[in-house]
C-alpha positions, 0 to 999 in steps of 0.5 A, a space after each residue: 499500500 501507499 502510505 505517503 505521496 510527494 509530487 513535484 512539478 507533476 502535471 498540474 502540481 508544483 509541489 504537494 504531499 498527500 498521506 493516505 490510509 489503508 482503506 478507501 480515499 475519496 478524492 473530490 473536486 470540480 473539474 480540471 482541479 487536479 483529481 485524475 493527475 493525482 490518480 495518475 501520480 499514484 499508478 505511476 509511482 506504483 508501476 512506473 509508468 502511466 495509463 494515458 500519457 508518454 513520459 514527457 507528458 507528465 512533466 509540468 508544463 514549461 518545467 525541465 523535470 518531475 519528481 515523485 517520492 513515496 513511502 510504500 508499506 508491505 501488505 499486512 492485512 490493511 494494517 500499516 507497517 511500522 519498520 519495513 517501509 520502502 523509500 521510492 522515488 522516480 525522476 524524470 528530467 529533460 534538462 539536457 535536451 533528452 528525457 532521463 528516467 531513473 528510479 531510487 529505491 531505498 537509497 539504491 538507484 535503478 534505471 528500470 522499475 523491476 516487475 517484483 518493485 512493481 505494485 499491482 494495480 487495478 484501473 477502471 477509468 471512463 474509457 473502460 466504458 467503450 471496452 464492448 463496443 470500441 475497436 479491437 485495439 482497446 480489448 487487445 490492450 485490456 488483455 496485454 496490460 493484465 498479462 504485464 502484471 501478471 507475467 514478469 517478461 510479457 511486456 518485454 516480449 511484447 515490445 520485442 513483437 512490435 519491434 519485429 512487426 515495425 520491421 516487417 512492414 518496413 520491408 513490406 513498402 519496399 516492395 515484393 521483389 526486395 521483400 522476398 529476399 529478407 523477410 523470412 527472418 522477421 516471419 520467424 521471429 513474429 510467429 515465435 514471438 506471436 504464438 507465446 503471446 496469443 497463448 498467454 491470452 488465451 490462458 488468460 481468458 481460460 483463468 478469468 472466464 468462468 469467474 466473470 460468468 459467475 459474477 455477472 449473474 450474481 451482479 445482474 440477478 439474471 440467467 444470461 451467460 456471459 462468455 469470453 473468446 479469443 478471436 483470431 483467424 489462426 487456429 489455437 492449437 497451432 497458432 505459431 505454425 499457422 502464423 508462419 505459414 500465413 505470413 510466408 504465403 501472404 507476402 505479395 498481398 501484404 506487400 500491396 497493402 503495406 502492412 502485415 494482416 495476420 498475427 496477435 496484433 489483429 486478433 480480438 477479445 469476444 464477449 457474449 451474451 448466451 452466444 451473441 455478441 455483446 457489442 450488438 446487443 449489450 445495453 448501457 447497464 449490462 456493459 457496466 456490469 461486464 465491466 464491474 465483473 471483469 475489474 472484480 475478477 482482476 482484483 481476485 486475480 492479481 492478488 492470488 498470482 502476485 501474492 499481494 493486494 492490489 490497489 484499486 483506482 476508480 477515476 470518475 466512473 462510481 456516479 456511472 454505476 447505478 445503485 446496485 452496482 455500487 454496492 456490489 463494487 462497495 462490498 468486493 473492494 473493502 479489503 483493498 486500498 482503494 482511491 475514487 475520483 469524483 466530483 460529488 462526494 455525497 454520491 460516494 461516501 454514503 456507500 462507506 459510512 465512516 469507513 473512508 477518508 476525503 481528499 478535497 481539491 479545488 
């Protein structure tokens, strides 16, 4: 859990410090008061990067650097630690014209934040409401971002895949005659990495599918069965070899298109209601219930796999849920350190009685 956080020249904050409690913290204020910026700072200090911007954009406008200092306590059943707290600093500096990023953990300087020092985080923010009805990239990113937290090395593998894909696409633009003599190495690399990525995504869906189905029925008080699936033009049981075959045989067409048409960058997560695609039929309420079931499942899965209770960040979405769904979320988040942003504290506070802390902004 995060005990305290100091922000210097971060987004809209010149310099400010906050202290946090183990339970629910409500960050309240009007629009443009810095609520989301504070939530973003919490996520950045926990995981090392933002969910909505590049590192460059985290530095206060017209300033050369930003710094976050935090005190983190071990997870001890919701109680603050008294002697094993971690001192953590994140610096972003563009003083010399080139952005430099560094960490200090208990006085030890680091260039990267190791996976075992990244706090598990579940984020629920307005863009998540587009997950069912938006484009497939949103759903791919949802799966991959969760896998980044669950599997050490997945983020690096994903980066390697993107680089290989970029190299192959650049070669395609040079024309078929030139590409055919050089493309095999990239086809081989893409099929190997792509097979691992697709396999990890499919395993993740197997891990969460049953729980999401069960939770949806409980939350919606319905017999409708929600199903999660992995949609790809490639067979699940031999994805890597099938991808290599496709890449080899579609070279001429890919050169005409100018991009690679097969691989995990083209796959999709499907959500169905009794086998009917949710994107076609899901109402506003059904969409929110599915998302709620996904987020609660994330909390449980991360806690089991990481052996640590995740932070829960709710960015201006509590008011998007009706009374029953708010109560359901409240029931599940009691044991987690939770940060909720809102413009109307009354909407949130009534669900926690006296069991919450309030940070007023603006």
